[in-house]
N, C-alpha and C positions, 0 to 999 in steps of 0.2 A: 273579515269574515263575521266576525264577532257583530261592527258593528253594522254591518247591512242587517244580518241577523233582527238585532232593535230597531233597526228601520222600518222594517216589514213588519215586525207585531206592534211599533206606533201606527203605523197604518192600519193596519186589521183593527186594533182597542178602537181607534175615530170610527170606522164603520160602525165597528157594532155597538156604539154610543148613540147612533141613530146619526151620527157627520155627512152622510151618505146619504140623500134623499131619492125614493124611487118612482122620483120624478123623474130621473135619469133612463132609467127602462119600459122600455117596447116590448110590448108582445106581438108574437107574429108566430102561428101553429104552436101556442100554449110553450114556446121557449121564450123566455126570457134572455136579454143580450142587452150590450152596452152600444151606444150611439158610435156612429165607426169616427164619426168627429169629435173632437168638445170632450167632455164629462168631466164634471170635478172628479173624480179619481183620479184621473189621468192629469189635473192640470197639478190637484195636493201632490201626486208624487211627484213630478219632474219641477214643483216648487221645492219641493222637501230636500229634495234627493241634490241638488243643486246648492242650497243654504247650507245641510248638515256639511258636504263636500266643502264650501267656502268656510265653515269653520273649524271642517280636522284641518285643511288648509293652513291657517291660522293659529291652531293649538298644536302644529307638528310642519313646524315650519322648515325642519330637516330634510322632511320627505319633498320640496320643492328643492332641495339642494342637492339632494340625490338627483335628481334626474337632473340635472346642469352638469355635476358632475358627470354623469355617464355619457352624455351627451361633447363635454368636451372630450373626454378619453378617445370616443370614436370621431370626433375630427383628429383628434392627435394621430391616431391609429392609423386614416387616412394618411396623411401628413407622411405618415415616415412608411407607410407602401409606398407612397408616391418616390422617397429617397434610395430606397432599397430598389426601385426597381433603375428610376435613373441608374445608381453603380454597379447595377449589373448589367446596362447597356455599354457602362464607360466600360466596365473590364472585356467586354467580348466586342468593341472595338479597338481595345487594342491588343489581344490575343490574334485580332486576324491583320491590324497592322505590322505585327511580330512576325507572323509567320515567314518563313523563306519565300520565294519564288521557284517558279517549276525550270529554271534555269540553275539558280542555285543546287534543286536536289540533283538535279542531271550532273551536276559538277560533280557531285560528292555522292553518285552511284546510288542514290537513292531508286532515282528514278528512272528509267534509259528512254534513249529517243531513239527508238528502234520497235514498233509494233509491227506486229505480223496479222492479230487480228484486226479488221477494221481498217486494215490501210488499203493505200490500190496496189494493183498488182503488180505494176511497171517498176513502181515504188518498192515493193521487198522484194523485186529481184534485181535491180539494180544496184540495193544496198547489198544483198548475199554474193551478189556479180556471177546469177543465173540466170534461166529462163525460163524457172520452174523454181516454186517457193520449196524451201528446202520442205519445211513442212509437209508439204502435198505428197513430198516423194518418201520421208519417212512413212508416213500415213500408210500409201499407196503397198510399201513392204512391207509393213507390219499388220496390214489386214492380210494378205496375201501369204504370209510365211504360215498365218495360227487357223484366220477364217472367213475363207470362202466358201466351205461346206456347213458353218453355221445359220442355222434359220432365223431367217428371217430380216439376214443382210442387210443394212442401208433401209430398212421397213421398222423395224424395231426403234423403241429412242435407249439412249444408253442414262444411265445416272448423272442429270443435270451438275448435282455437284461436284459431282466428278470431274466433267465434262471445263465447270469451269474454272477447277483448279488446275489441270493441263492446261488449258486457254493461258492462265498465269505465268506458269509458269514457260509454255512457250513466249509468249511476251516481254518476261524480264528475266530468265534465265538463261546463261551460253549452254549449257549443256541439256541435253531433253535426252534419254532413254527410256522408247517405249515400248523394249524388253524388261523392263521393271514389273514388279508382280502389283504394283498399285494400278497400273493399267491391261493386264487379262482380260479385262471385258473389251470385248472388239466392238461390242455396240459404244461406249465410248469414245474407242477410235473414230470409228463414222460417225457417230454421235457430233467430234469435234473436225473433223474434215466437211461434213454437213455445214458446221455452223461458220467456218471459214468462206465457203462462198459467199451463203447468205449474208455473211455484213463485211462484202467486198463493194466501195463503195458508188463501184459502176461493177456489173456484173461479168463474169466468164464472156459471158456472150454483148459485147458493148450496144451502148443506148442507142445506137446511130444504126447496128443492122438488126435489132428488132425486128422493125417491117420487114428489110430485104430479107430476111431469112423465114417468115413469114407468109410472102410472094410464092419464095422455092418451095417452101415444103405442098403450097397449094395445088403444084403440078397436077394433072395425071398421069402423065408417063415417067415413069420411073429409072429411065437413062436419064432422062431430062433432069429430073430432081436431083438425082447424084450429082452430078455437070455442076449443076447451079448451087449447092451447096458444098460440095468440093472448091469453086471458085471463090466464093466466099470463106471460107475457112482459108484459103488461102491471101485475102485480104486482110486479116484480123493479127494487131499487132501480134510479134512473136514470143513476149510471153505467152498471149492466153490460145495462139498457135500450141504452141506445146507443151501447156499446163492443158491445153482440153487433148491434147491428143493424149496425153500422157492418160489422163483421167479416165477416154472411153475405149482405153484398149485395157485397162483394169476392171468397168465394170463386163468389158467382153468376158473376161477370163471368172467374174462371177457367173455372170449367165452360163458359162460354162460346166458350173456344178448348180444347174438352175435341182435336179433333180432329190439334193440334199439341203441343198440351201430354197427351195421353193418361191425364190427368183424369177422373174420372167418379162421379159423385156418393156410390157405395160405398167408393170407394177414399177421397174425404175423410172420409167416416164415421168410417173407419177411424182416419185418422189422428186426426182433433179431435175425437173421441168420448170419449176417454182426457182429452184435455190441458184440453178444457174444463170437466167436468162427472164428479165421482165423489163414492162417499157421504163421510159423515162419518165412520162406522166401518165398518170392512171386516169384518159380521160375514153376512152374505148369501154368497152363491154369487159370487164374484169375476170367473167365467166367463159364468156369466147377466146382473151386471149392464153387463158390456162388449157385450155382443148389444144390450141395452137403453139403452144409452152411443150405439152409432155408429148403432142406429134411428133416435134422434130426433135427432143431426144431420142427420143424411140426410135424415130429412120434413122437417124446417125450413128445410135447404137448398133443397128441392125446390119447398115452399109458401112463401120467404120472401119473394115478395110481396103475400101473403095476408096473410100471421101479422104480418109489419112493416107492412102497407099501404104498402106501396112502390111506386112508379110504373110504370107499366110502358113500357119506350121499345123 
């Protein structure tokens, strides 16, 4: 800083002694200014600064050495960073290579080779030796015990974290007590039941039957529509048919308490339409498909006694 002040002081002293010629100035509107290019002062300043910088470098060779040391330290630092990154990669590779396989985890009981959520309906039923998944039956029973009159049943969403906890227990543990206080919120049970059907790889209404149900619900005559839908239901695989019968019987009981739970056939159709059936390929109009999905569920719900040939009570 002191050397810089000295250089500027020398330049100003030289100018005040006449070293700078006024011939280098011009007038424009009574204002003096320096030429844009060239100029003895600029030339002197750059030359003097360069000379002084060179002389200071010669006088202080340690300054150049400090720059070189800093540069070399940067290079060493970057090389060490690269070495650290390589060591981290190697450690991750070793960790991944040493992790146990899924088969080993299954043999130790850490991971169980039996899923309920996200598995095919037929696979779940075959493993459990029944035509209706045990979890579906347990949910229906628990809801009918204490939740048929709950306002907004199946329409109101339950706590997602609690639903995920219930899902994990269903998939990984043998014992499940839905009467436990941690499942006292009926909306958690209904939310888990809806999640089960939503996550089926193939919906309760199988893909190959989707368009057939749509064509059946388009029929104008009610009796023909009932007969067509009943015929399609009888063609379904046994697990789909029995699970559908249990679910729609349950939903019909929900409607019996509509004055208190404020659920209607239209409301249940809107909730369960896209939950129980969807096309394999979304090639058509999604809005139109959703209308038919809702109409199919709503009509089957209304005519469930005739379609499933249930006893009227």
